C-alpha positions in Angstrom: 115.4 102.8 109.2 118.4 100.4 109.5 118.0 97.1 111.2 120.3 96.6 114.2 121.8 93.4 115.6 119.1 93.1 118.4 117.8 89.6 118.6 115.2 87.8 120.6 116.3 84.2 121.2 113.5 81.6 121.2 110.9 84.2 120.4 109.1 84.1 117.1 108.5 87.7 115.9 105.8 88.3 113.4 106.9 90.1 110.2 105.8 93.6 109.5 102.8 93.8 107.2 101.2 96.8 105.5 98.4 98.1 107.6 99.5 96.6 110.9 98.4 98.6 113.9 101.4 98.7 116.3 103.0 100.7 119.1 106.3 102.3 118.2 108.1 99.8 120.4 106.5 96.8 118.7 107.1 98.4 115.3 110.8 98.7 116.0 111.0 95.1 117.5 109.5 93.6 114.3 111.7 95.9 112.0 114.9 94.8 113.7 113.9 91.2 113.1 113.6 91.9 109.3 117.2 92.8 108.2 116.3 92.8 104.5 113.5 95.3 104.9 114.6 98.5 103.2 112.0 101.0 104.3 108.9 100.9 106.6 107.2 103.7 108.5 104.8 104.0 111.4 102.3 106.8 110.8 99.6 107.3 113.3 100.1 103.8 114.6 99.8 102.1 111.2 102.6 100.4 109.3 103.4 101.5 105.7 105.9 99.5 103.7 107.4 101.2 100.7 107.4 99.4 97.4 110.5 99.3 95.1 111.1 102.8 93.8 111.6 103.8 90.2 114.4 106.2 89.1 112.0 108.3 87.1 109.5 109.3 89.8 111.7 109.0 92.9 115.4 108.2 92.5 116.3 111.1 90.2 114.1 113.7 91.9 115.5 112.6 95.2 119.0 113.1 93.8 118.1 116.7 92.8 116.8 117.5 96.3 119.9 116.1 97.9 122.2 118.0 95.6 120.4 121.2 96.5 120.3 120.6 100.3 123.8 119.2 100.3 125.2 122.4 98.9 123.4 124.4 101.6 124.7 122.0 104.3 128.4 122.3 103.4 128.2 126.1 103.5 126.3 126.2 106.8 128.2 124.8 109.7 126.0 123.8 112.7 123.3 122.1 110.7 122.9 118.4 109.7 121.5 116.9 106.6 120.2 113.3 106.6 119.0 111.0 103.8 116.3 108.4 104.5 116.9 108.5 108.3 114.4 107.3 110.8 112.8 110.0 113.0 111.2 109.1 116.4 108.5 111.8 116.5 106.1 110.5 119.1 104.7 107.2 120.4 102.6 106.6 117.3 104.9 108.0 114.6 108.2 106.9 113.3 108.6 108.1 109.7 111.6 107.8 107.4 111.6 111.0 105.4 113.5 111.3 102.1 115.5 114.2 103.5 115.7 116.3 106.6 117.7 119.3 107.8 118.2 119.9 111.6 119.9 122.4 113.8 122.5 120.4 115.7 122.8 122.5 118.8 119.8 124.4 120.2 117.4 122.9 117.6 114.2 120.9 118.2 115.6 117.4 117.8 118.5 115.4 119.2 120.4 112.2 118.3 119.5 109.3 120.6 122.2 107.0 122.2 121.4 104.4 119.6 121.8 106.9 116.7 118.3 107.9 115.7 116.8 111.4 115.4 114.3 112.0 118.2 112.0 115.0 118.0 111.1 117.2 115.2 113.7 118.3 112.6 113.4 121.9 111.4 112.8 120.8 107.8 111.5 117.6 106.3 111.3 116.8 102.6 109.3 114.0 101.0 109.3 112.8 97.3 105.7 111.8 96.7 104.7 109.6 93.7 102.5 106.6 94.6 102.6 107.8 98.2 101.2 111.3 97.5 98.1 110.8 99.5 100.0 109.7 102.6 102.7 112.4 102.2 100.4 115.2 101.4 97.7 114.5 104.0 98.3 112.2 106.9 102.1 112.9 107.2 101.6 116.6 106.9 99.2 116.6 109.8 101.7 114.5 111.9 104.5 116.8 111.1 102.4 119.9 111.9 101.3 118.5 115.2 104.9 117.6 116.1 106.1 121.1 115.3 108.2 120.4 112.2 108.8 124.0 111.2 108.9 123.4 107.4 107.7 120.6 105.2 108.4 120.4 101.5 106.5 117.9 99.3 107.4 117.2 95.7 104.4 115.7 94.0 106.4 114.2 91.1 103.6 112.8 89.0 101.7 116.1 89.3 104.8 118.2 88.6 104.3 120.3 91.7 106.2 121.3 94.8 104.6 122.5 98.0 106.6 124.1 100.7 104.8 124.6 104.0 105.9 126.8 107.0 104.4 126.5 110.5 102.6 129.6 111.5 100.4 129.7 114.6 100.2 125.9 114.7 99.1 125.7 111.1 101.0 125.1 107.9 100.9 128.0 105.4 102.2 127.6 101.8 105.4 129.5 101.0 104.8 131.2 97.7 107.5 132.0 95.1 108.5 135.6 94.6 108.4 137.5 91.3 111.5 135.5 90.2 110.0 132.2 91.0 112.2 131.7 94.1 110.9 130.2 97.4 112.9 131.2 100.5 113.0 129.2 103.7 111.8 131.0 106.8 113.9 128.8 109.1 117.2 128.4 107.2 118.3 131.8 105.9 119.7 131.7 102.4 118.0 128.4 101.5 116.6 129.6 98.2 114.8 127.3 95.7 114.1 128.0 92.1 111.0 125.9 91.9 110.8 125.7 88.1 114.5 124.9 87.7 114.2 122.0 90.1 111.1 120.7 88.4 112.7 120.8 85.0 116.1 119.4 86.1 118.1 122.6 85.5 120.4 121.9 88.5 122.9 124.6 87.4 120.2 127.2 87.8 119.0 125.6 91.1 122.6 125.9 92.5 123.1 129.4 91.1 120.0 130.5 92.9 121.1 128.9 96.1 124.5 130.6 95.8 122.7 134.0 95.6 120.9 133.1 98.8 124.1 132.2 100.5 125.4 135.8 100.0 122.7 137.5 102.0 123.7 138.9 105.4 121.1 136.8 107.2 122.8 133.6 106.2 126.1 134.8 107.7 124.3 135.9 110.8 122.7 132.5 111.1 126.1 130.8 110.7 127.5 133.0 113.4 124.6 132.3 115.7 125.0 128.5 115.2 128.7 128.8 115.9 128.1 130.7 119.2 125.6 128.1 120.3 128.1 125.3 119.6 130.8 127.1 121.6 128.4 127.6 124.5 127.7 123.9 124.6 131.4 123.0 124.4 132.1 125.2 127.4 
């Protein structure tokens, strides 16, 4: 999350430390007092501070994910893509996922008056290297409990991608079809060539996505989002 200009004159505020057990209010108070802090998260009431990230196991995979999601975003009016944005999920959880997609009007989340996502985005993506245990277990349970409809975890060091979809309050794994393509159940046309993403073949990743964008369900989704937006405007 990004530090704001909030100050507390005459009050000494303790710094955030890994493992601190805090309320969300206290977590934000301490975060705001640390303007140089790049990324910290509150998961189940415990503070996790991210170490510096390598390009090989985070920066470059993150760029691939954003390229893929960014292309879907620009062809799907009515949704919003965010990169490393704080999400106020509940009183004990304030993660900062690597990427998220949300439906702007009629979706599960909203934007607060101070500019943060509140509630569960429809899709959250995490790039997991050193944080694989946190992302794959504790965060997954938090996201499931808060009704994040889809959760994608790229376990970089293990060379694996897991895409979960919420079904009857539980996450089930979305499996690739015979062509190796995984399809979102929430965002029609959001197709992923898993092997191409893992191997860095972005041309094939985007070509597969373009195929997904031609299905009638994607255009119907765009039309639905457009009608929801017009209803809100009226």
